Every structure is written in structure tokens, then in C-alpha cells.
A tleap script that builds the chain and sets N, CA, C and O, in Angstrom:
source leaprc.protein.ff14SB
mol = sequence {
  NMET THR HIE GLY PHE LYS ARG PHE ALA ILE
  THR LEU MET LEU LEU ILE ALA LEU SER PHE
  THR PHE GLU ARG GLN ALA HIE ALA TYR VAL
  ASP PRO GLY SER GLY LEU LEU LEU PHE GLN
  GLY ILE SER ALA ALA ILE SER GLY ALA LEU
  PHE TYR PHE ARG ARG ARG LEU LYS ASN LEU
  PHE VAL LYS ALA HIE PRO LYS SER GLU PRO
  GLY THR THR PRO PHE THR CSER
}
set mol.1.N position { 109.746 151.388 -192.938 }
set mol.1.CA position { 110.022 151.667 -191.539 }
set mol.1.C position { 110.471 150.405 -190.811 }
set mol.1.O position { 111.371 150.460 -189.972 }
set mol.2.N position { 109.852 149.269 -191.124 }
set mol.2.CA position { 110.267 148.024 -190.469 }
set mol.2.C position { 111.614 147.558 -190.980 }
set mol.2.O position { 112.347 146.866 -190.273 }
set mol.3.N position { 111.948 147.941 -192.223 }
set mol.3.CA position { 113.257 147.575 -192.759 }
set mol.3.C position { 114.376 148.223 -191.942 }
set mol.3.O position { 115.398 147.595 -191.668 }
set mol.4.N position { 114.174 149.483 -191.557 }
set mol.4.CA position { 115.165 150.180 -190.740 }
set mol.4.C position { 115.294 149.567 -189.356 }
set mol.4.O position { 116.388 149.499 -188.797 }
set mol.5.N position { 114.147 149.113 -188.795 }
set mol.5.CA position { 114.176 148.470 -187.475 }
set mol.5.C position { 114.902 147.131 -187.537 }
set mol.5.O position { 115.672 146.801 -186.635 }
set mol.6.N position { 114.663 146.361 -188.594 }
set mol.6.CA position { 115.349 145.074 -188.742 }
set mol.6.C position { 116.860 145.287 -188.862 }
set mol.6.O position { 117.654 144.555 -188.272 }
set mol.7.N position { 117.230 146.289 -189.627 }
set mol.7.CA position { 118.658 146.583 -189.804 }
set mol.7.C position { 119.297 146.997 -188.478 }
set mol.7.O position { 120.414 146.586 -188.162 }
set mol.8.N position { 118.577 147.814 -187.709 }
set mol.8.CA position { 119.070 148.239 -186.397 }
set mol.8.C position { 119.208 147.040 -185.457 }
set mol.8.O position { 120.202 146.928 -184.739 }
set mol.9.N position { 118.217 146.145 -185.457 }
set mol.9.CA position { 118.250 144.980 -184.575 }
set mol.9.C position { 119.413 144.058 -184.928 }
set mol.9.O position { 120.098 143.554 -184.038 }
set mol.10.N position { 119.638 143.838 -186.214 }
set mol.10.CA position { 120.753 142.978 -186.636 }
set mol.10.C position { 122.084 143.602 -186.247 }
set mol.10.O position { 122.979 142.906 -185.769 }
set mol.11.N position { 122.221 144.905 -186.448 }
set mol.11.CA position { 123.456 145.601 -186.076 }
set mol.11.C position { 123.701 145.513 -184.574 }
set mol.11.O position { 124.827 145.282 -184.134 }
set mol.12.N position { 122.644 145.700 -183.791 }
set mol.12.CA position { 122.770 145.622 -182.337 }
set mol.12.C position { 123.181 144.216 -181.889 }
set mol.12.O position { 124.038 144.068 -181.019 }
set mol.13.N position { 122.577 143.198 -182.475 }
set mol.13.CA position { 122.942 141.820 -182.111 }
set mol.13.C position { 124.392 141.520 -182.475 }
set mol.13.O position { 125.095 140.858 -181.711 }
set mol.14.N position { 124.846 141.995 -183.627 }
set mol.14.CA position { 126.237 141.771 -184.011 }
set mol.14.C position { 127.203 142.488 -183.068 }
set mol.14.O position { 128.252 141.941 -182.727 }
set mol.15.N position { 126.862 143.696 -182.646 }
set mol.15.CA position { 127.720 144.417 -181.698 }
set mol.15.C position { 127.802 143.684 -180.359 }
set mol.15.O position { 128.876 143.592 -179.764 }
set mol.16.N position { 126.682 143.170 -179.894 }
set mol.16.CA position { 126.678 142.427 -178.631 }
set mol.16.C position { 127.490 141.147 -178.764 }
set mol.16.O position { 128.261 140.802 -177.869 }
set mol.17.N position { 127.319 140.441 -179.882 }
set mol.17.CA position { 128.088 139.210 -180.096 }
set mol.17.C position { 129.586 139.499 -180.161 }
set mol.17.O position { 130.386 138.751 -179.599 }
set mol.18.N position { 129.968 140.570 -180.838 }
set mol.18.CA position { 131.390 140.919 -180.915 }
set mol.18.C position { 131.944 141.348 -179.565 }
set mol.18.O position { 133.106 141.075 -179.262 }
set mol.19.N position { 131.138 142.013 -178.752 }
set mol.19.CA position { 131.629 142.425 -177.444 }
set mol.19.C position { 131.888 141.214 -176.543 }
set mol.19.O position { 132.806 141.245 -175.723 }
set mol.20.N position { 131.102 140.160 -176.683 }
set mol.20.CA position { 131.365 138.946 -175.900 }
set mol.20.C position { 132.542 138.163 -176.477 }
set mol.20.O position { 133.221 137.443 -175.745 }
set mol.21.N position { 132.788 138.295 -177.763 }
set mol.21.CA position { 133.901 137.581 -178.397 }
set mol.21.C position { 135.239 138.118 -177.919 }
set mol.21.O position { 136.166 137.343 -177.686 }
set mol.22.N position { 135.351 139.409 -177.771 }
set mol.22.CA position { 136.619 140.038 -177.421 }
set mol.22.C position { 136.668 140.494 -175.965 }
set mol.22.O position { 137.317 141.491 -175.652 }
set mol.23.N position { 135.999 139.786 -175.086 }
set mol.23.CA position { 135.999 140.212 -173.684 }
set mol.23.C position { 137.343 139.909 -173.024 }
set mol.23.O position { 138.034 138.955 -173.380 }
set mol.24.N position { 137.680 140.736 -172.071 }
set mol.24.CA position { 138.917 140.554 -171.314 }
set mol.24.C position { 138.567 140.392 -169.847 }
set mol.24.O position { 137.480 140.773 -169.412 }
set mol.25.N position { 139.472 139.839 -169.107 }
set mol.25.CA position { 139.246 139.660 -167.683 }
set mol.25.C position { 139.334 141.025 -166.993 }
set mol.25.O position { 140.276 141.788 -167.206 }
set mol.26.N position { 138.343 141.306 -166.173 }
set mol.26.CA position { 138.306 142.579 -165.466 }
set mol.26.C position { 138.684 142.349 -164.008 }
set mol.26.O position { 138.106 141.487 -163.345 }
set mol.27.N position { 139.627 143.094 -163.517 }
set mol.27.CA position { 140.014 143.026 -162.113 }
set mol.27.C position { 139.288 144.155 -161.395 }
set mol.27.O position { 139.844 145.225 -161.146 }
set mol.28.N position { 138.032 143.883 -161.074 }
set mol.28.CA position { 137.191 144.922 -160.502 }
set mol.28.C position { 136.571 144.420 -159.207 }
set mol.28.O position { 136.511 143.218 -158.948 }
set mol.29.N position { 136.120 145.357 -158.415 }
set mol.29.CA position { 135.484 145.057 -157.143 }
set mol.29.C position { 134.073 145.617 -157.166 }
set mol.29.O position { 133.861 146.776 -157.523 }
set mol.30.N position { 133.119 144.796 -156.787 }
set mol.30.CA position { 131.731 145.248 -156.704 }
set mol.30.C position { 131.371 145.278 -155.226 }
set mol.30.O position { 131.350 144.242 -154.561 }
set mol.31.N position { 131.090 146.468 -154.719 }
set mol.31.CA position { 130.779 146.581 -153.296 }
set mol.31.C position { 129.321 146.202 -153.047 }
set mol.31.O position { 128.526 146.176 -153.987 }
set mol.32.N position { 128.956 145.908 -151.799 }
set mol.32.CA position { 127.595 145.484 -151.491 }
set mol.32.C position { 126.524 146.529 -151.831 }
set mol.32.O position { 125.375 146.164 -152.078 }
set mol.33.N position { 126.870 147.789 -151.849 }
set mol.33.CA position { 125.905 148.825 -152.176 }
set mol.33.C position { 125.476 148.809 -153.636 }
set mol.33.O position { 124.444 149.387 -153.980 }
set mol.34.N position { 126.244 148.161 -154.496 }
set mol.34.CA position { 125.890 148.106 -155.917 }
set mol.34.C position { 124.609 147.317 -156.138 }
set mol.34.O position { 123.799 147.679 -156.991 }
set mol.35.N position { 124.419 146.257 -155.389 }
set mol.35.CA position { 123.188 145.479 -155.507 }
set mol.35.C position { 121.973 146.285 -155.086 }
set mol.35.O position { 120.914 146.201 -155.707 }
set mol.36.N position { 122.131 147.063 -154.031 }
set mol.36.CA position { 121.037 147.910 -153.575 }
set mol.36.C position { 120.740 149.009 -154.597 }
set mol.36.O position { 119.580 149.363 -154.807 }
set mol.37.N position { 121.767 149.542 -155.225 }
set mol.37.CA position { 121.570 150.553 -156.253 }
set mol.37.C position { 120.821 149.966 -157.452 }
set mol.37.O position { 119.951 150.624 -158.022 }
set mol.38.N position { 121.155 148.743 -157.830 }
set mol.38.CA position { 120.455 148.062 -158.917 }
set mol.38.C position { 118.991 147.828 -158.544 }
set mol.38.O position { 118.098 148.062 -159.358 }
set mol.39.N position { 118.744 147.365 -157.316 }
set mol.39.CA position { 117.375 147.141 -156.846 }
set mol.39.C position { 116.586 148.445 -156.844 }
set mol.39.O position { 115.420 148.455 -157.239 }
set mol.40.N position { 117.186 149.527 -156.415 }
set mol.40.CA position { 116.523 150.824 -156.370 }
set mol.40.C position { 116.164 151.298 -157.776 }
set mol.40.O position { 115.078 151.838 -157.988 }
set mol.41.N position { 117.048 151.103 -158.720 }
set mol.41.CA position { 116.767 151.505 -160.097 }
set mol.41.C position { 115.628 150.710 -160.709 }
set mol.41.O position { 114.770 151.268 -161.393 }
set mol.42.N position { 115.620 149.409 -160.463 }
set mol.42.CA position { 114.549 148.562 -161.002 }
set mol.42.C position { 113.213 148.918 -160.365 }
set mol.42.O position { 112.204 149.016 -161.063 }
set mol.43.N position { 113.191 149.112 -159.043 }
set mol.43.CA position { 111.940 149.453 -158.375 }
set mol.43.C position { 111.446 150.839 -158.797 }
set mol.43.O position { 110.238 151.053 -158.891 }
set mol.44.N position { 112.342 151.767 -159.050 }
set mol.44.CA position { 111.940 153.092 -159.527 }
set mol.44.C position { 111.340 153.006 -160.927 }
set mol.44.O position { 110.365 153.695 -161.227 }
set mol.45.N position { 111.912 152.170 -161.778 }
set mol.45.CA position { 111.371 152.009 -163.134 }
set mol.45.C position { 109.984 151.379 -163.093 }
set mol.45.O position { 109.094 151.797 -163.834 }
set mol.46.N position { 109.791 150.388 -162.242 }
set mol.46.CA position { 108.488 149.733 -162.136 }
set mol.46.C position { 107.446 150.692 -161.572 }
set mol.46.O position { 106.344 150.792 -162.112 }
set mol.47.N position { 107.777 151.393 -160.501 }
set mol.47.CA position { 106.801 152.314 -159.918 }
set mol.47.C position { 106.531 153.490 -160.862 }
set mol.47.O position { 105.408 153.992 -160.894 }
set mol.48.N position { 107.503 153.930 -161.610 }
set mol.48.CA position { 107.280 154.980 -162.601 }
set mol.48.C position { 106.353 154.523 -163.713 }
set mol.48.O position { 105.492 155.285 -164.153 }
set mol.49.N position { 106.517 153.288 -164.172 }
set mol.49.CA position { 105.630 152.749 -165.207 }
set mol.49.C position { 104.207 152.595 -164.672 }
set mol.49.O position { 103.244 152.885 -165.382 }
set mol.50.N position { 104.071 152.144 -163.433 }
set mol.50.CA position { 102.735 152.022 -162.839 }
set mol.50.C position { 102.079 153.387 -162.698 }
set mol.50.O position { 100.879 153.521 -162.939 }
set mol.51.N position { 102.833 154.385 -162.318 }
set mol.51.CA position { 102.290 155.736 -162.193 }
set mol.51.C position { 101.885 156.285 -163.556 }
set mol.51.O position { 100.851 156.941 -163.678 }
set mol.52.N position { 102.685 156.023 -164.571 }
set mol.52.CA position { 102.400 156.529 -165.907 }
set mol.52.C position { 101.145 155.886 -166.490 }
set mol.52.O position { 100.345 156.563 -167.136 }
set mol.53.N position { 100.966 154.580 -166.266 }
set mol.53.CA position { 99.830 153.849 -166.828 }
set mol.53.C position { 98.704 153.657 -165.821 }
set mol.53.O position { 97.918 152.721 -165.969 }
set mol.54.N position { 98.595 154.506 -164.805 }
set mol.54.CA position { 97.616 154.304 -163.740 }
set mol.54.C position { 96.178 154.352 -164.233 }
set mol.54.O position { 95.342 153.608 -163.718 }
set mol.55.N position { 95.858 155.185 -165.197 }
set mol.55.CA position { 94.479 155.249 -165.702 }
set mol.55.C position { 94.113 153.977 -166.442 }
set mol.55.O position { 93.008 153.460 -166.282 }
set mol.56.N position { 95.018 153.476 -167.239 }
set mol.56.CA position { 94.732 152.240 -167.972 }
set mol.56.C position { 94.596 151.061 -167.021 }
set mol.56.O position { 93.741 150.197 -167.216 }
set mol.57.N position { 95.437 151.023 -165.994 }
set mol.57.CA position { 95.332 149.940 -165.017 }
set mol.57.C position { 94.035 150.047 -164.226 }
set mol.57.O position { 93.420 149.030 -163.906 }
set mol.58.N position { 93.615 151.268 -163.907 }
set mol.58.CA position { 92.371 151.469 -163.169 }
set mol.58.C position { 91.186 151.007 -164.005 }
set mol.58.O position { 90.260 150.390 -163.478 }
set mol.59.N position { 91.205 151.297 -165.301 }
set mol.59.CA position { 90.107 150.896 -166.175 }
set mol.59.C position { 89.996 149.378 -166.305 }
set mol.59.O position { 88.922 148.871 -166.630 }
set mol.60.N position { 91.062 148.654 -166.063 }
set mol.60.CA position { 90.994 147.194 -166.102 }
set mol.60.C position { 90.171 146.636 -164.945 }
set mol.60.O position { 89.527 145.596 -165.084 }
set mol.61.N position { 90.189 147.319 -163.814 }
set mol.61.CA position { 89.557 146.794 -162.613 }
set mol.61.C position { 88.223 147.461 -162.270 }
set mol.61.O position { 87.467 146.937 -161.453 }
set mol.62.N position { 87.927 148.605 -162.884 }
set mol.62.CA position { 86.687 149.321 -162.587 }
set mol.62.C position { 85.684 149.038 -163.691 }
set mol.62.O position { 86.000 149.147 -164.875 }
set mol.63.N position { 84.464 148.671 -163.290 }
set mol.63.CA position { 83.428 148.389 -164.264 }
set mol.63.C position { 82.892 149.707 -164.813 }
set mol.63.O position { 82.537 150.608 -164.052 }
set mol.64.N position { 82.836 149.812 -166.131 }
set mol.64.CA position { 82.366 151.041 -166.773 }
set mol.64.C position { 80.847 151.104 -166.686 }
set mol.64.O position { 80.164 150.098 -166.877 }
set mol.65.N position { 80.324 152.289 -166.398 }
set mol.65.CA position { 78.879 152.498 -166.352 }
set mol.65.C position { 78.363 152.694 -167.770 }
set mol.65.O position { 79.005 153.369 -168.575 }
set mol.66.N position { 77.202 152.107 -168.084 }
set mol.66.CA position { 76.663 152.313 -169.442 }
set mol.66.C position { 76.250 153.768 -169.628 }
set mol.66.O position { 75.636 154.368 -168.746 }
set mol.67.N position { 76.588 154.319 -170.767 }
set mol.67.CA position { 76.274 155.714 -171.049 }
set mol.67.C position { 74.833 155.806 -171.550 }
set mol.67.O position { 74.378 154.965 -172.326 }
set mol.68.N position { 74.128 156.837 -171.096 }
set mol.68.CA position { 72.770 157.052 -171.581 }
set mol.68.C position { 72.831 157.782 -172.908 }
set mol.68.O position { 73.784 158.507 -173.194 }
set mol.69.N position { 71.791 157.577 -173.720 }
set mol.69.CA position { 71.761 158.219 -175.027 }
set mol.69.C position { 71.483 159.706 -174.855 }
set mol.69.O position { 70.819 160.103 -173.897 }
set mol.70.N position { 71.980 160.530 -175.765 }
set mol.70.CA position { 71.739 161.967 -175.656 }
set mol.70.C position { 70.247 162.286 -175.768 }
set mol.70.O position { 69.540 161.685 -176.577 }
set mol.71.N position { 69.780 163.212 -174.971 }
set mol.71.CA position { 68.397 163.616 -175.007 }
set mol.71.C position { 67.506 162.856 -174.042 }
set mol.71.O position { 66.332 163.197 -173.900 }
set mol.72.N position { 68.028 161.841 -173.377 }
set mol.72.CA position { 67.244 161.072 -172.414 }
set mol.72.C position { 67.806 161.311 -171.025 }
set mol.72.O position { 68.985 161.620 -170.856 }
set mol.73.N position { 66.953 161.163 -170.052 }
set mol.73.CA position { 67.405 161.308 -168.670 }
set mol.73.C position { 67.561 159.937 -168.052 }
set mol.73.O position { 66.727 159.064 -168.291 }
set mol.74.N position { 68.587 159.719 -167.275 }
set mol.74.CA position { 68.760 158.407 -166.647 }
set mol.74.C position { 67.669 158.164 -165.618 }
set mol.74.O position { 67.178 159.096 -164.982 }
set mol.75.N position { 67.298 156.898 -165.464 }
set mol.75.CA position { 66.253 156.506 -164.514 }
set mol.75.C position { 66.795 156.603 -163.084 }
set mol.75.O position { 67.812 155.991 -162.761 }
set mol.76.N position { 66.126 157.358 -162.248 }
set mol.76.CA position { 66.509 157.462 -160.839 }
set mol.76.C position { 65.296 157.144 -159.992 }
set mol.76.O position { 64.172 157.487 -160.358 }
set mol.77.N position { 65.514 156.495 -158.871 }
set mol.77.CA position { 64.399 156.170 -157.985 }
set mol.77.C position { 64.653 156.684 -156.602 }
set mol.77.O position { 63.820 156.504 -155.713 }
savepdb mol mol.pdb
quit
């Protein structure tokens, strides 16, 4: 399984290297709204990841209560 991943990674790196080798000058215009669109996409990805992993993040900050053994009653005063 790792052999297939290594092969994929090498192929991807070669494709990226070749794309930079044969680049051409682009006569394009980037409007100011493109930066805002990029910011919106990044912030949506971050907030989506936080929402998806919210239980794990909560467990990092909340102290777990010790579990009582089965058959015993917890001490209450």
C-alpha cells in the first residue's frame, strides 16, 4: 500500500515540476474580488474542519471525570 503512495507522490512531483518547466506568460487580470473569494474559501475550510473535529477539540480542554467501577455507587454528600 505504501509502494502505491510513493509512486503516486513521485508522479505528482514530476507533473508539478514539468508544469513549471513549460510555463508560458499569461495575459490575465485578477480583480480585487478574487482575493476575497480565496479568503472565504480558506475560512470556510478552517471552520468546517473545526466543526467536524469539535468533539475531539472539546475533549482536549475538558477534564474527564473518573468512571466508577460497575456495581458501586458514587460517593455523594
